[in-house]
C-alpha positions as CSV (number, residue, x, y, z in Angstrom):
1,X,-10.8,40.5,4.6
2,X,-8.3,40.7,1.8
3,X,-7.3,37.0,2.3
4,X,-10.7,35.6,1.3
5,X,-10.7,37.0,-2.3
6,X,-7.1,35.8,-2.8
7,X,-8.0,32.3,-1.5
8,X,-11.0,32.2,-3.8
9,X,-8.8,33.3,-6.7
10,X,-6.3,30.5,-5.9
11,X,-9.1,28.0,-5.7
12,X,-10.4,29.2,-9.0
13,X,-7.0,28.9,-10.6
14,X,-6.6,25.3,-9.3
15,X,-10.0,24.4,-10.5
16,X,-9.4,25.9,-13.9
17,X,-6.1,24.0,-14.2
18,X,-7.6,20.7,-13.3
19,X,-10.5,21.3,-15.6
20,X,-8.1,22.0,-18.4
21,X,-6.4,18.7,-17.7
22,X,-9.7,16.8,-17.8
23,X,-11.0,18.4,-21.0
24,X,-7.8,18.5,-23.0
25,X,-6.4,15.0,-22.2
26,X,-9.6,13.2,-21.3
27,X,-7.6,11.5,-18.6
28,X,-6.4,12.5,-15.2
29,X,-5.1,10.1,-12.6
30,X,-7.7,11.1,-10.1
31,X,-6.6,8.9,-7.2
32,X,-2.9,9.8,-7.7
33,X,-3.7,13.4,-7.3
34,X,-6.5,13.1,-4.7
35,X,-4.1,11.8,-1.9
36,X,-1.5,14.5,-2.3
37,X,-4.2,17.1,-2.7
38,X,-5.8,16.1,0.6
39,X,-2.4,16.3,2.2
40,X,-1.9,19.8,0.9
41,X,-5.4,20.8,2.0
42,X,-5.2,19.3,5.5
43,X,-1.6,20.1,6.5
44,X,-0.4,22.7,4.0
45,X,2.8,20.8,3.5
46,X,3.5,20.9,-0.2
47,X,6.8,19.0,0.1
48,X,5.2,16.1,1.8
49,X,2.4,15.9,-0.8
50,X,5.0,16.1,-3.6
51,X,7.0,13.2,-2.1
52,X,3.7,11.2,-1.7
53,X,2.8,11.7,-5.3
54,X,6.3,10.8,-6.6
55,X,6.5,7.7,-4.5
56,X,3.0,6.6,-5.7
57,X,4.1,7.2,-9.3
58,X,7.3,5.2,-8.9
59,X,5.5,2.3,-7.3
60,X,3.0,2.3,-10.1
61,X,5.8,2.4,-12.7
62,X,7.7,-0.5,-11.1
63,X,4.7,-2.8,-10.3
64,X,1.9,-1.6,-12.5
65,X,-0.3,-1.3,-9.5
66,X,-1.2,1.7,-7.3
67,X,0.2,1.8,-3.8
68,X,-2.9,0.5,-2.1
69,X,-3.3,-2.5,-4.4
70,X,0.4,-3.3,-4.1
71,X,0.4,-3.2,-0.3
72,X,-2.9,-5.3,-0.2
73,X,-1.3,-8.0,-2.4
74,X,1.8,-8.0,-0.3
75,X,-0.2,-8.5,2.9
76,X,-2.1,-11.4,1.3
77,X,1.1,-13.0,0.1
78,X,2.6,-12.7,3.6
79,X,-0.5,-14.2,5.1
80,X,-0.4,-17.1,2.7
81,X,3.3,-17.7,3.6
82,X,2.5,-17.5,7.3
83,X,-0.3,-20.0,6.9
84,X,1.9,-22.3,4.9
85,X,4.7,-22.1,7.5
86,X,2.2,-22.9,10.3
87,X,0.8,-25.9,8.4
88,X,4.3,-27.1,7.6
89,X,5.4,-26.8,11.2
90,X,2.3,-28.7,12.4
91,X,3.0,-31.5,9.8
92,X,6.7,-31.8,10.9
93,X,5.7,-31.9,14.6
94,X,3.1,-34.6,13.9
95,X,5.6,-36.7,12.0
96,X,8.2,-36.3,14.8
97,X,5.7,-37.5,17.4
98,X,4.7,-40.4,15.2
99,X,8.4,-41.4,14.6
100,X,9.2,-41.2,18.4
101,X,6.2,-43.4,19.1
102,X,7.4,-46.0,16.6
103,X,11.0,-46.0,17.8
104,X,10.1,-46.5,21.5
105,X,12.9,-44.3,22.8
106,X,12.7,-45.8,26.3
107,X,14.8,-48.8,25.1
108,X,17.5,-46.6,23.6
109,X,18.1,-44.5,26.8
110,X,18.9,-47.6,29.0
């Protein structure tokens, strides 16, 4: 029974702190805090949430994109490279077959 008031007090303190950030700076990186916040809420692992937040911030600092946008762009780039490789392979195979047909290799093997 004593845990419930202390949990409500902690929730109130967190809400007050976040409200102070919103109203004093007029900016809060909502999505950067939402992910680690959910990790803390669901697992209770503060260290994991802190690491998640720091990694997200370092990726954003290096690339200028958040983690999700960066990974999405990398997947698109890899898909384009794979499509190009497939098209290039098909072109080379087609040219090899055409060249073999023109050379008539049956005469060379005799």
